[in-house]
N, CA, C and O atoms as CSV, one atom per row, in Angstrom:
chain,resi,resn,atom,element,x,y,z
A,1,MET,N,N,107.974,90.835,119.955
A,1,MET,CA,C,107.292,90.978,118.698
A,1,MET,C,C,105.578,91.153,118.832
A,1,MET,O,O,104.879,90.383,119.491
A,2,LYS,N,N,105.148,92.142,118.186
A,2,LYS,CA,C,103.460,92.469,118.494
A,2,LYS,C,C,102.559,91.509,117.578
A,2,LYS,O,O,102.650,91.790,116.383
A,3,PRO,N,N,101.805,90.558,117.847
A,3,PRO,CA,C,100.924,90.060,116.987
A,3,PRO,C,C,100.152,91.053,116.071
A,3,PRO,O,O,99.773,92.148,116.488
A,4,PRO,N,N,99.953,90.642,114.880
A,4,PRO,CA,C,99.054,91.133,113.861
A,4,PRO,C,C,97.590,91.477,114.370
A,4,PRO,O,O,96.926,90.606,114.931
A,5,ALA,N,N,97.048,92.879,114.149
A,5,ALA,CA,C,95.953,93.037,114.545
A,5,ALA,C,C,94.821,92.363,114.355
A,5,ALA,O,O,93.919,92.329,115.192
A,6,ARG,N,N,94.786,91.743,113.171
A,6,ARG,CA,C,93.747,90.764,112.724
A,6,ARG,C,C,93.646,89.466,113.585
A,6,ARG,O,O,92.539,88.975,113.806
A,7,LYS,N,N,95.011,88.797,114.167
A,7,LYS,CA,C,94.838,87.779,115.224
A,7,LYS,C,C,94.365,88.213,116.531
A,7,LYS,O,O,93.776,87.417,117.263
A,8,HIS,N,N,94.561,89.308,116.845
A,8,HIS,CA,C,94.204,89.894,118.228
A,8,HIS,C,C,92.510,90.307,117.934
A,8,HIS,O,O,91.810,90.465,118.934
A,9,LEU,N,N,92.093,90.417,117.028
A,9,LEU,CA,C,90.538,90.767,117.208
A,9,LEU,C,C,89.865,89.311,117.112
A,9,LEU,O,O,88.848,89.056,117.756
A,10,LEU,N,N,90.466,88.397,116.301
A,10,LEU,CA,C,89.905,87.219,116.200
A,10,LEU,C,C,89.822,86.809,117.582
A,10,LEU,O,O,88.689,86.513,117.962
A,11,ALA,N,N,90.876,86.712,118.523
A,11,ALA,CA,C,91.150,86.147,119.874
A,11,ALA,C,C,90.059,87.132,120.782
A,11,ALA,O,O,89.457,86.580,121.703
A,12,VAL,N,N,89.839,88.427,120.546
A,12,VAL,CA,C,88.989,89.181,121.305
A,12,VAL,C,C,87.384,88.745,121.067
A,12,VAL,O,O,86.586,88.648,121.999
A,13,ALA,N,N,87.063,88.508,119.715
A,13,ALA,CA,C,85.954,88.121,119.228
A,13,ALA,C,C,85.752,86.531,119.788
A,13,ALA,O,O,84.667,86.310,120.326
A,14,ALA,N,N,86.375,85.807,119.731
A,14,ALA,CA,C,86.199,84.347,120.357
A,14,ALA,C,C,85.930,84.437,121.774
A,14,ALA,O,O,84.975,83.880,122.316
A,15,GLY,N,N,86.757,85.123,122.340
A,15,GLY,CA,C,86.629,85.392,124.039
A,15,GLY,C,C,85.127,85.755,124.156
A,15,GLY,O,O,84.354,85.038,124.791
A,16,LEU,N,N,84.764,86.806,123.570
A,16,LEU,CA,C,83.441,87.360,123.730
A,16,LEU,C,C,82.522,86.359,123.418
A,16,LEU,O,O,81.531,86.257,124.141
A,17,SER,N,N,82.676,85.560,122.422
A,17,SER,CA,C,81.557,84.567,121.986
A,17,SER,C,C,81.448,83.630,123.148
A,17,SER,O,O,80.336,83.351,123.596
A,18,LEU,N,N,82.521,83.140,123.649
A,18,LEU,CA,C,82.430,82.213,124.892
A,18,LEU,C,C,81.878,82.789,125.965
A,18,LEU,O,O,81.220,82.056,126.703
A,19,ILE,N,N,81.996,84.038,126.262
A,19,ILE,CA,C,81.178,84.779,127.307
A,19,ILE,C,C,80.058,84.776,127.268
A,19,ILE,O,O,79.463,84.554,128.323
A,20,GLY,N,N,79.308,85.015,126.064
A,20,GLY,CA,C,78.231,85.188,125.703
A,20,GLY,C,C,77.392,84.045,125.663
A,20,GLY,O,O,76.190,84.091,125.925
A,21,ALA,N,N,78.197,82.707,125.240
A,21,ALA,CA,C,77.668,81.355,125.409
A,21,ALA,C,C,77.579,80.837,126.832
A,21,ALA,O,O,76.822,79.944,127.213
A,22,ALA,N,N,78.417,81.486,127.539
A,22,ALA,CA,C,78.303,80.853,128.837
A,22,ALA,C,C,77.362,81.347,129.513
A,22,ALA,O,O,76.854,80.624,130.370
A,23,GLY,N,N,76.871,82.679,129.329
A,23,GLY,CA,C,75.604,83.449,130.144
A,23,GLY,C,C,74.369,83.095,129.540
A,23,GLY,O,O,73.386,83.681,129.994
A,24,CYS,N,N,74.183,82.279,128.630
A,24,CYS,CA,C,72.917,81.681,127.947
A,24,CYS,C,C,73.086,80.183,128.119
A,24,CYS,O,O,72.484,79.538,127.260
A,25,ALA,N,N,73.727,79.499,128.976
A,25,ALA,CA,C,73.932,77.967,128.920
A,25,ALA,C,C,72.616,77.258,129.692
A,25,ALA,O,O,72.076,76.167,129.508
A,26,ALA,N,N,72.341,78.322,130.614
A,26,ALA,CA,C,71.073,77.450,131.338
A,26,ALA,C,C,70.128,78.492,131.436
A,26,ALA,O,O,70.481,79.619,131.782
A,27,ASP,N,N,68.650,78.147,131.090
A,27,ASP,CA,C,67.625,79.000,131.076
A,27,ASP,C,C,67.465,79.769,132.301
A,27,ASP,O,O,67.310,80.967,132.064
A,28,GLU,N,N,67.455,79.529,133.264
A,28,GLU,CA,C,67.314,80.130,134.702
A,28,GLU,C,C,68.612,80.174,135.620
A,28,GLU,O,O,68.618,80.282,136.846
A,29,ALA,N,N,69.824,80.056,134.685
A,29,ALA,CA,C,70.822,80.348,135.482
A,29,ALA,C,C,71.455,81.544,136.049
A,29,ALA,O,O,71.981,82.310,135.241
A,30,ALA,N,N,71.492,81.807,137.162
A,30,ALA,CA,C,72.009,82.922,137.619
A,30,ALA,C,C,72.476,82.941,139.091
A,30,ALA,O,O,71.946,82.134,139.855
A,31,PRO,N,N,73.270,83.653,139.487
A,31,PRO,CA,C,73.864,83.396,140.978
A,31,PRO,C,C,73.065,83.164,141.943
A,31,PRO,O,O,72.287,84.084,142.195
A,32,GLU,N,N,72.977,82.026,142.717
A,32,GLU,CA,C,71.944,81.643,143.511
A,32,GLU,C,C,71.918,82.798,144.892
A,32,GLU,O,O,72.902,82.903,145.625
A,33,ALA,N,N,70.884,83.469,145.066
A,33,ALA,CA,C,70.670,84.347,146.320
A,33,ALA,C,C,70.150,83.338,147.562
A,33,ALA,O,O,69.812,82.155,147.519
A,34,PRO,N,N,70.201,84.002,148.350
A,34,PRO,CA,C,69.489,83.607,149.545
A,34,PRO,C,C,67.874,83.560,149.303
A,34,PRO,O,O,67.257,84.299,148.536
A,35,ALA,N,N,67.306,82.493,150.152
A,35,ALA,CA,C,65.773,82.537,150.116
A,35,ALA,C,C,65.320,83.676,150.837
A,35,ALA,O,O,66.136,84.476,151.296
A,36,ALA,N,N,64.084,83.824,150.979
A,36,ALA,CA,C,63.563,84.820,151.543
A,36,ALA,C,C,64.076,85.114,152.673
A,36,ALA,O,O,64.353,84.132,153.362
A,37,GLY,N,N,64.363,86.381,153.226
A,37,GLY,CA,C,64.911,86.737,154.376
A,37,GLY,C,C,65.428,87.828,154.334
A,37,GLY,O,O,65.428,88.398,153.243
A,38,PRO,N,N,66.034,88.483,155.475
A,38,PRO,CA,C,66.718,89.753,155.176
A,38,PRO,C,C,67.800,89.689,154.168
A,38,PRO,O,O,68.481,88.714,153.850
A,39,SER,N,N,67.846,91.150,153.631
A,39,SER,CA,C,69.013,91.283,152.588
A,39,SER,C,C,70.420,91.247,153.078
A,39,SER,O,O,70.633,91.840,154.136
A,40,SER,N,N,71.361,90.684,152.521
A,40,SER,CA,C,72.799,90.653,152.978
A,40,SER,C,C,73.290,92.032,152.715
A,40,SER,O,O,74.284,92.458,153.303
A,41,ALA,N,N,72.492,92.892,151.672
A,41,ALA,CA,C,73.398,94.072,151.177
A,41,ALA,C,C,73.344,95.325,152.258
A,41,ALA,O,O,73.488,96.514,151.971
A,42,GLY,N,N,73.133,94.844,153.391
A,42,GLY,CA,C,73.137,96.109,154.586
A,42,GLY,C,C,71.903,96.828,154.601
A,42,GLY,O,O,71.809,97.879,155.234
A,43,LYS,N,N,71.071,96.407,154.038
A,43,LYS,CA,C,69.482,97.101,154.076
A,43,LYS,C,C,69.038,96.946,155.658
A,43,LYS,O,O,69.170,95.873,156.246
A,44,THR,N,N,68.566,97.975,156.208
A,44,THR,CA,C,68.037,97.907,157.638
A,44,THR,C,C,66.514,97.969,157.460
A,44,THR,O,O,65.948,98.905,156.894
A,45,ALA,N,N,65.900,96.917,157.977
A,45,ALA,CA,C,64.395,96.685,157.940
A,45,ALA,C,C,63.564,97.814,158.373
A,45,ALA,O,O,64.074,98.311,159.377
A,46,ALA,N,N,62.360,98.492,157.981
A,46,ALA,CA,C,61.729,99.307,158.604
A,46,ALA,C,C,60.908,98.670,159.814
A,46,ALA,O,O,60.514,97.505,159.757
A,47,PRO,N,N,60.698,99.402,160.787
A,47,PRO,CA,C,59.972,99.095,161.603
A,47,PRO,C,C,58.463,98.513,161.335
A,47,PRO,O,O,57.717,99.032,160.505
A,48,SER,N,N,58.156,97.565,161.998
A,48,SER,CA,C,56.677,96.993,161.629
A,48,SER,C,C,55.685,97.949,161.957
A,48,SER,O,O,55.668,98.722,162.915
A,49,GLY,N,N,54.753,97.783,160.925
A,49,GLY,CA,C,53.398,98.980,161.379
A,49,GLY,C,C,53.698,100.190,160.342
A,49,GLY,O,O,52.824,101.056,160.331
A,50,THR,N,N,54.644,100.358,159.591
A,50,THR,CA,C,54.733,101.319,158.698
A,50,THR,C,C,54.188,101.243,157.501
A,50,THR,O,O,54.625,102.045,156.676
A,51,TYR,N,N,53.124,100.305,157.066
A,51,TYR,CA,C,52.566,100.050,156.187
A,51,TYR,C,C,50.964,99.823,156.328
A,51,TYR,O,O,50.560,99.191,157.304
A,52,ALA,N,N,49.941,100.385,155.261
A,52,ALA,CA,C,48.664,100.586,155.907
A,52,ALA,C,C,48.086,99.234,155.323
A,52,ALA,O,O,48.264,98.907,154.150
A,53,ASP,N,N,47.442,98.545,156.158
A,53,ASP,CA,C,46.603,97.146,155.956
A,53,ASP,C,C,45.849,97.177,154.929
A,53,ASP,O,O,45.072,98.115,154.749
A,54,GLY,N,N,45.960,96.098,154.042
A,54,GLY,CA,C,44.904,96.110,152.767
A,54,GLY,C,C,45.663,95.131,151.878
A,54,GLY,O,O,46.648,94.436,152.130
A,55,GLY,N,N,44.856,95.282,150.645
A,55,GLY,CA,C,45.154,94.251,149.486
A,55,GLY,C,C,46.043,95.140,148.313
A,55,GLY,O,O,45.720,96.272,147.955
A,56,TYR,N,N,46.838,94.635,147.965
A,56,TYR,CA,C,47.878,95.514,146.940
A,56,TYR,C,C,48.186,94.551,145.837
A,56,TYR,O,O,48.421,93.379,146.134
A,57,ALA,N,N,48.207,94.955,144.553
A,57,ALA,CA,C,48.766,94.462,143.331
A,57,ALA,C,C,49.629,95.324,142.800
A,57,ALA,O,O,49.557,96.551,142.872
A,58,ALA,N,N,50.776,94.432,142.052
A,58,ALA,CA,C,51.815,95.091,141.325
A,58,ALA,C,C,52.386,94.078,140.375
A,58,ALA,O,O,52.316,92.872,140.609
A,59,GLU,N,N,52.907,94.538,139.387
A,59,GLU,CA,C,53.658,93.951,138.235
A,59,GLU,C,C,55.286,94.087,138.035
A,59,GLU,O,O,55.868,95.146,137.798
A,60,GLY,N,N,55.749,93.107,138.146
A,60,GLY,CA,C,57.184,93.024,137.958
A,60,GLY,C,C,57.561,92.378,136.564
A,60,GLY,O,O,56.700,91.796,135.904
A,61,SER,N,N,58.855,92.492,136.140
A,61,SER,CA,C,59.429,91.756,134.960
A,61,SER,C,C,60.788,91.340,135.059
A,61,SER,O,O,61.546,91.618,135.989
A,62,TYR,N,N,61.063,90.643,134.026
A,62,TYR,CA,C,62.617,90.093,133.904
A,62,TYR,C,C,62.896,89.605,132.473
A,62,TYR,O,O,61.952,89.147,131.828
A,63,ILE,N,N,63.964,89.660,132.000
A,63,ILE,CA,C,64.052,89.007,130.717
A,63,ILE,C,C,65.159,87.640,131.031
A,63,ILE,O,O,66.272,87.636,131.557
A,64,PRO,N,N,64.503,86.763,130.585
A,64,PRO,CA,C,65.216,85.457,130.714
A,64,PRO,C,C,66.357,85.470,129.420
A,64,PRO,O,O,66.632,86.435,128.707
A,65,PRO,N,N,66.984,83.943,129.348
A,65,PRO,CA,C,67.766,83.952,128.050
A,65,PRO,C,C,67.202,83.930,126.831
A,65,PRO,O,O,67.893,84.233,125.859
A,66,SER,N,N,65.915,83.584,126.684
A,66,SER,CA,C,65.284,83.610,125.697
A,66,SER,C,C,64.938,84.878,124.747
A,66,SER,O,O,64.652,84.931,123.551
A,67,GLY,N,N,65.082,85.945,125.805
A,67,GLY,CA,C,64.868,87.557,125.432
A,67,GLY,C,C,63.710,87.980,125.348
A,67,GLY,O,O,63.575,89.188,125.158
A,68,THR,N,N,62.667,87.240,125.448
A,68,THR,CA,C,61.275,87.679,125.535
A,68,THR,C,C,61.074,88.374,127.122
A,68,THR,O,O,61.549,87.770,128.083
A,69,ALA,N,N,60.534,89.333,127.268
A,69,ALA,CA,C,60.114,90.101,128.478
A,69,ALA,C,C,58.987,88.925,129.250
A,69,ALA,O,O,58.041,88.419,128.647
A,70,GLU,N,N,59.278,88.692,130.446
A,70,GLU,CA,C,58.244,87.755,131.154
A,70,GLU,C,C,57.800,88.647,132.322
A,70,GLU,O,O,58.574,89.424,132.880
A,71,GLN,N,N,56.274,88.463,132.723
A,71,GLN,CA,C,55.882,89.265,133.571
A,71,GLN,C,C,55.543,88.409,134.823
A,71,GLN,O,O,55.395,87.188,134.791
A,72,VAL,N,N,55.415,89.360,136.172
A,72,VAL,CA,C,55.081,88.621,137.034
A,72,VAL,C,C,54.038,89.366,137.855
A,72,VAL,O,O,54.419,90.396,138.411
A,73,ASP,N,N,52.687,88.957,138.014
A,73,ASP,CA,C,52.024,89.733,138.741
A,73,ASP,C,C,51.626,89.162,140.016
A,73,ASP,O,O,51.235,88.018,140.251
A,74,VAL,N,N,51.826,90.364,140.973
A,74,VAL,CA,C,51.528,89.827,142.490
A,74,VAL,C,C,50.680,90.511,143.025
A,74,VAL,O,O,50.589,91.707,142.747
A,75,GLU,N,N,49.818,89.880,143.967
A,75,GLU,CA,C,48.866,90.548,144.643
A,75,GLU,C,C,48.888,89.738,146.211
A,75,GLU,O,O,48.817,88.526,146.414
A,76,LEU,N,N,48.983,90.602,146.990
A,76,LEU,CA,C,48.923,90.528,148.383
A,76,LEU,C,C,48.211,91.046,149.529
A,76,LEU,O,O,47.760,92.183,149.395
A,77,THR,N,N,48.000,90.410,150.709
A,77,THR,CA,C,47.231,91.340,151.559
A,77,THR,C,C,48.222,91.630,152.805
A,77,THR,O,O,49.091,90.837,153.168
A,78,LEU,N,N,47.968,92.863,153.396
A,78,LEU,CA,C,49.182,93.069,154.291
A,78,LEU,C,C,48.259,93.322,155.897
A,78,LEU,O,O,47.173,93.889,156.017
A,79,GLU,N,N,48.959,92.807,156.805
A,79,GLU,CA,C,48.179,92.984,158.255
A,79,GLU,C,C,49.325,93.292,159.086
A,79,GLU,O,O,50.201,92.479,159.380
A,80,ASP,N,N,49.275,94.610,159.482
A,80,ASP,CA,C,50.597,94.998,160.669
A,80,ASP,C,C,51.646,94.565,159.865
A,80,ASP,O,O,52.548,93.951,160.435
A,81,GLY,N,N,51.737,94.777,158.491
A,81,GLY,CA,C,53.230,94.687,157.977
A,81,GLY,C,C,53.383,93.327,157.559
A,81,GLY,O,O,54.321,93.165,156.777
A,82,THR,N,N,52.775,92.373,157.837
A,82,THR,CA,C,52.832,90.930,157.605
A,82,THR,C,C,51.867,90.427,156.325
A,82,THR,O,O,50.677,90.670,156.124
A,83,VAL,N,N,52.730,89.710,155.607
A,83,VAL,CA,C,52.081,89.201,154.285
A,83,VAL,C,C,51.143,88.124,154.904
A,83,VAL,O,O,51.691,87.205,155.511
A,84,THR,N,N,49.644,88.142,154.804
A,84,THR,CA,C,48.695,87.231,155.170
A,84,THR,C,C,48.243,86.471,153.868
A,84,THR,O,O,47.816,85.322,153.977
A,85,ALA,N,N,48.321,87.052,152.700
A,85,ALA,CA,C,47.705,86.274,151.572
A,85,ALA,C,C,48.451,86.614,150.233
A,85,ALA,O,O,48.637,87.778,149.880
A,86,LEU,N,N,48.837,85.598,149.559
A,86,LEU,CA,C,49.503,85.869,148.396
A,86,LEU,C,C,49.043,85.109,147.036
A,86,LEU,O,O,48.551,83.981,147.066
A,87,GLU,N,N,49.248,85.826,145.871
A,87,GLU,CA,C,48.665,85.323,144.837
A,87,GLU,C,C,49.693,85.697,143.767
A,87,GLU,O,O,50.055,86.870,143.861
A,88,VAL,N,N,50.302,84.943,142.692
A,88,VAL,CA,C,51.028,85.089,141.833
A,88,VAL,C,C,50.759,84.806,140.435
A,88,VAL,O,O,50.244,83.704,140.246
A,89,ALA,N,N,50.958,85.464,139.483
A,89,ALA,CA,C,50.679,84.918,138.163
A,89,ALA,C,C,51.895,85.540,137.243
A,89,ALA,O,O,52.452,86.633,137.340
A,90,THR,N,N,52.116,84.426,136.287
A,90,THR,CA,C,53.255,84.931,135.364
A,90,THR,C,C,52.739,84.545,133.959
A,90,THR,O,O,51.798,83.792,133.710
A,91,SER,N,N,53.431,85.119,133.202
A,91,SER,CA,C,52.933,85.233,131.572
A,91,SER,C,C,53.715,84.095,131.033
A,91,SER,O,O,53.043,83.739,130.065
A,92,GLY,N,N,54.744,83.327,131.105
A,92,GLY,CA,C,54.961,82.100,130.732
A,92,GLY,C,C,55.033,81.811,129.190
A,92,GLY,O,O,54.563,80.761,128.753
A,93,THR,N,N,55.509,82.563,128.519
A,93,THR,CA,C,55.217,82.311,127.018
A,93,THR,C,C,56.344,81.506,126.317
A,93,THR,O,O,56.086,81.008,125.222
A,94,ASN,N,N,57.646,81.330,126.897
A,94,ASN,CA,C,58.325,80.418,126.449
A,94,ASN,C,C,58.311,79.226,127.224
A,94,ASN,O,O,58.075,79.424,128.416
A,95,PRO,N,N,58.523,77.871,126.837
A,95,PRO,CA,C,58.034,76.571,127.436
A,95,PRO,C,C,58.966,76.359,128.831
A,95,PRO,O,O,58.467,76.029,129.906
A,96,THR,N,N,60.500,76.624,128.611
A,96,THR,CA,C,61.252,76.644,129.683
A,96,THR,C,C,61.137,77.688,130.392
A,96,THR,O,O,61.505,77.344,131.514
A,97,SER,N,N,60.823,78.845,130.413
A,97,SER,CA,C,60.570,80.049,131.574
A,97,SER,C,C,59.051,79.619,131.911
A,97,SER,O,O,58.829,79.847,133.100
A,98,ALA,N,N,57.952,79.079,131.258
A,98,ALA,CA,C,56.702,78.602,131.932
A,98,ALA,C,C,57.107,77.490,133.139
A,98,ALA,O,O,56.770,77.575,134.320
A,99,ARG,N,N,57.878,76.485,132.555
A,99,ARG,CA,C,58.256,75.419,133.450
A,99,ARG,C,C,58.700,76.277,134.918
A,99,ARG,O,O,58.058,76.259,135.968
A,100,TYR,N,N,59.817,76.923,134.686
A,100,TYR,CA,C,60.198,77.413,135.905
A,100,TYR,C,C,59.456,78.486,136.775
A,100,TYR,O,O,59.576,78.655,137.988
A,101,GLN,N,N,58.735,79.109,135.975
A,101,GLN,CA,C,57.510,80.100,136.573
A,101,GLN,C,C,56.673,79.296,137.282
A,101,GLN,O,O,56.274,79.784,138.339
A,102,GLN,N,N,56.187,77.903,136.931
A,102,GLN,CA,C,55.217,77.216,137.768
A,102,GLN,C,C,55.791,76.567,138.609
A,102,GLN,O,O,55.023,76.071,139.433
A,103,GLU,N,N,57.097,76.305,138.788
A,103,GLU,CA,C,57.754,75.875,140.068
A,103,GLU,C,C,57.547,76.882,140.976
A,103,GLU,O,O,56.925,76.653,142.013
A,104,PHE,N,N,58.112,78.267,140.650
A,104,PHE,CA,C,58.396,79.320,141.446
A,104,PHE,C,C,56.939,79.512,142.049
A,104,PHE,O,O,56.908,79.719,143.262
A,105,THR,N,N,55.626,79.468,141.313
A,105,THR,CA,C,54.522,80.003,141.884
A,105,THR,C,C,54.003,78.941,142.736
A,105,THR,O,O,53.150,79.290,143.551
A,106,ASP,N,N,54.453,77.329,142.703
A,106,ASP,CA,C,53.983,76.564,143.565
A,106,ASP,C,C,54.757,76.568,144.884
A,106,ASP,O,O,54.394,75.961,145.892
A,107,ASN,N,N,55.827,77.292,144.776
A,107,ASN,CA,C,56.589,77.141,145.942
A,107,ASN,C,C,56.608,78.400,146.893
A,107,ASN,O,O,56.758,78.263,148.108
A,108,ILE,N,N,56.453,79.607,146.305
A,108,ILE,CA,C,56.404,80.972,146.827
A,108,ILE,C,C,55.650,81.066,148.031
A,108,ILE,O,O,56.161,81.659,148.980
A,109,GLN,N,N,54.402,80.524,148.150
A,109,GLN,CA,C,53.856,80.742,149.503
A,109,GLN,C,C,54.495,80.395,150.454
A,109,GLN,O,O,54.349,81.301,151.274
A,110,ASP,N,N,55.252,79.487,150.955
A,110,ASP,CA,C,55.825,79.221,151.828
A,110,ASP,C,C,56.971,79.990,152.499
A,110,ASP,O,O,57.349,79.908,153.667
A,111,GLN,N,N,57.446,80.762,151.490
A,111,GLN,CA,C,58.458,81.872,151.628
A,111,GLN,C,C,57.910,83.261,152.183
A,111,GLN,O,O,58.516,84.051,152.906
A,112,VAL,N,N,56.888,83.348,151.779
A,112,VAL,CA,C,56.356,84.771,151.659
A,112,VAL,C,C,55.061,85.000,152.899
A,112,VAL,O,O,55.105,85.878,153.761
A,113,VAL,N,N,54.152,84.181,152.768
A,113,VAL,CA,C,52.757,84.042,153.718
A,113,VAL,C,C,53.405,84.344,155.187
A,113,VAL,O,O,54.447,83.769,155.504
A,114,GLY,N,N,52.851,85.136,155.957
A,114,GLY,CA,C,53.330,84.906,157.633
A,114,GLY,C,C,54.721,85.575,157.970
A,114,GLY,O,O,55.219,85.403,159.082
A,115,ARG,N,N,55.391,86.396,156.934
A,115,ARG,CA,C,56.487,87.093,157.180
A,115,ARG,C,C,56.087,88.413,156.906
A,115,ARG,O,O,55.066,88.811,156.345
A,116,ASN,N,N,57.287,89.201,157.505
A,116,ASN,CA,C,57.025,90.776,157.607
A,116,ASN,C,C,57.701,91.088,156.205
A,116,ASN,O,O,58.731,90.568,155.775
A,117,ILE,N,N,56.834,92.136,155.517
A,117,ILE,CA,C,57.323,92.402,154.062
A,117,ILE,C,C,58.615,93.121,154.023
A,117,ILE,O,O,59.301,93.147,153.002
A,118,ASP,N,N,58.995,93.777,155.260
A,118,ASP,CA,C,60.251,94.263,155.137
A,118,ASP,C,C,61.400,93.114,155.314
A,118,ASP,O,O,62.566,93.500,155.228
A,119,GLU,N,N,61.193,91.969,155.515
A,119,GLU,CA,C,62.288,91.056,155.883
A,119,GLU,C,C,62.259,90.113,154.112
A,119,GLU,O,O,63.157,89.360,153.734
A,120,LEU,N,N,61.260,90.383,153.486
A,120,LEU,CA,C,61.419,89.452,152.161
A,120,LEU,C,C,62.449,90.105,151.048
A,120,LEU,O,O,62.431,91.313,150.813
A,121,ASP,N,N,63.111,89.433,150.561
A,121,ASP,CA,C,64.287,89.524,149.543
A,121,ASP,C,C,64.304,88.097,148.854
A,121,ASP,O,O,65.213,87.288,149.039
A,122,VAL,N,N,63.195,87.870,148.033
A,122,VAL,CA,C,63.320,86.300,147.483
A,122,VAL,C,C,64.269,86.220,146.686
A,122,VAL,O,O,64.501,87.074,145.830
A,123,GLY,N,N,65.107,84.923,146.912
A,123,GLY,CA,C,66.083,84.715,145.768
A,123,GLY,C,C,65.445,83.247,144.979
A,123,GLY,O,O,64.286,82.993,144.651
A,124,LYS,N,N,66.660,82.457,144.840
A,124,LYS,CA,C,66.208,81.053,144.108
A,124,LYS,C,C,64.992,80.415,144.957
A,124,LYS,O,O,65.029,80.200,146.169
A,125,VAL,N,N,63.773,80.122,143.987
A,125,VAL,CA,C,62.739,79.312,144.653
A,125,VAL,C,C,62.502,78.308,143.708
A,125,VAL,O,O,62.190,78.558,142.544
A,126,ALA,N,N,62.658,77.017,144.232
A,126,ALA,CA,C,62.456,75.837,143.451
A,126,ALA,C,C,63.123,75.637,141.998
A,126,ALA,O,O,62.624,75.127,140.995
A,127,GLY,N,N,64.433,76.205,142.193
A,127,GLY,CA,C,65.063,76.126,141.015
A,127,GLY,C,C,64.997,77.290,140.059
A,127,GLY,O,O,65.750,77.255,139.085
A,128,SER,N,N,64.193,78.311,140.218
A,128,SER,CA,C,63.818,79.246,139.492
A,128,SER,C,C,64.414,80.826,140.198
A,128,SER,O,O,63.913,81.393,141.170
A,129,SER,N,N,65.503,81.257,139.461
A,129,SER,CA,C,66.143,82.520,140.199
A,129,SER,C,C,65.901,83.621,139.575
A,129,SER,O,O,66.077,84.689,140.161
A,130,LEU,N,N,65.393,83.575,138.092
A,130,LEU,CA,C,64.915,85.026,137.325
A,130,LEU,C,C,63.577,85.613,137.736
A,130,LEU,O,O,63.221,86.787,137.837
A,131,THR,N,N,62.803,84.239,137.987
A,131,THR,CA,C,61.222,84.669,138.326
A,131,THR,C,C,61.084,85.430,139.615
A,131,THR,O,O,60.127,86.172,139.834
A,132,SER,N,N,62.119,85.213,140.503
A,132,SER,CA,C,62.242,86.232,141.423
A,132,SER,C,C,62.575,87.521,141.454
A,132,SER,O,O,62.317,88.321,142.353
A,133,ARG,N,N,63.198,87.728,140.380
A,133,ARG,CA,C,63.877,89.171,140.065
A,133,ARG,C,C,62.413,89.681,139.825
A,133,ARG,O,O,62.196,90.623,140.587
A,134,GLY,N,N,61.602,89.462,139.231
A,134,GLY,CA,C,60.131,90.052,138.736
A,134,GLY,C,C,59.347,90.256,139.973
A,134,GLY,O,O,58.772,91.303,140.270
A,135,PHE,N,N,59.369,89.294,140.590
A,135,PHE,CA,C,58.547,89.242,142.099
A,135,PHE,C,C,59.178,90.229,142.886
A,135,PHE,O,O,58.370,91.028,143.359
A,136,ASN,N,N,60.369,90.437,143.183
A,136,ASN,CA,C,61.115,91.284,143.958
A,136,ASN,C,C,60.591,92.866,143.350
A,136,ASN,O,O,60.311,93.770,144.138
A,137,GLU,N,N,60.532,92.994,142.249
A,137,GLU,CA,C,60.513,94.228,141.678
A,137,GLU,C,C,59.063,94.708,141.940
A,137,GLU,O,O,58.782,95.880,142.189
A,138,ALA,N,N,58.100,93.617,141.856
A,138,ALA,CA,C,56.545,94.081,141.977
A,138,ALA,C,C,56.586,94.458,143.775
A,138,ALA,O,O,56.211,95.501,144.310
A,139,LEU,N,N,57.102,93.370,144.356
A,139,LEU,CA,C,56.991,93.616,145.738
A,139,LEU,C,C,57.642,95.082,146.247
A,139,LEU,O,O,57.224,95.603,147.281
A,140,GLU,N,N,58.395,95.524,145.669
A,140,GLU,CA,C,59.086,96.874,145.866
A,140,GLU,C,C,57.976,97.946,145.686
A,140,GLU,O,O,57.828,98.940,146.396
A,141,ARG,N,N,57.127,97.534,144.485
A,141,ARG,CA,C,56.301,98.491,144.245
A,141,ARG,C,C,55.191,98.589,145.296
A,141,ARG,O,O,54.712,99.655,145.683
A,142,ILE,N,N,54.850,97.442,145.696
A,142,ILE,CA,C,53.716,97.338,146.580
A,142,ILE,C,C,54.170,98.031,148.040
A,142,ILE,O,O,53.414,98.810,148.620
A,143,LYS,N,N,55.325,97.709,148.504
A,143,LYS,CA,C,55.865,98.553,149.437
A,143,LYS,C,C,55.773,99.896,149.566
A,143,LYS,O,O,55.471,100.471,150.612
A,144,THR,N,N,56.064,100.495,148.372
A,144,THR,CA,C,55.958,102.021,147.918
A,144,THR,C,C,54.561,102.572,148.430
A,144,THR,O,O,54.277,103.461,149.233
A,145,GLU,N,N,53.718,101.618,147.582
A,145,GLU,CA,C,52.350,102.054,147.714
A,145,GLU,C,C,51.708,101.890,149.092
A,145,GLU,O,O,50.893,102.691,149.550
A,146,ALA,N,N,52.133,100.799,149.713
A,146,ALA,CA,C,51.396,100.721,151.132
A,146,ALA,C,C,52.183,101.396,152.035
A,146,ALA,O,O,51.664,101.472,153.148
A,147,ARG,N,N,53.310,101.935,151.921
A,147,ARG,CA,C,53.831,102.921,153.025
A,147,ARG,C,C,52.712,103.964,153.546
A,147,ARG,O,O,51.887,104.595,152.886
A,148,SER,N,N,52.911,103.948,154.746
A,148,SER,CA,C,51.649,105.003,155.540
A,148,SER,C,C,52.080,106.323,156.198
A,148,SER,O,O,51.243,107.046,156.737
């Protein structure tokens, strides 16, 4: 016997509600990605020296569970394809996002400075996984600009 359409729709709505709630349960919850290092997605790193030395800046963004877009401004210096200096600024308008962003900016230096730019694919840093999405977006823009 086929269940009435109304019960079926209520069951579907309830299931979608649970899925939505699970996705918003933690402010920075996302699948943990590996820390900075070669990407596991089968990407091949470009040979060192394919980037012009100098200073570069770019902006990346992401949307946390609060729904308000957050910005990540990245400034770095490249020498022979290696990051020699890094500054990161974030927008931090939501208190929870601001806390995670501060933890990210306090700890990102150790994962980036001294590394070849092609080896960087920053994952979760000090509990912050979403801020790294904006950082990686900015990093890709810098790579495009710096390619010689």
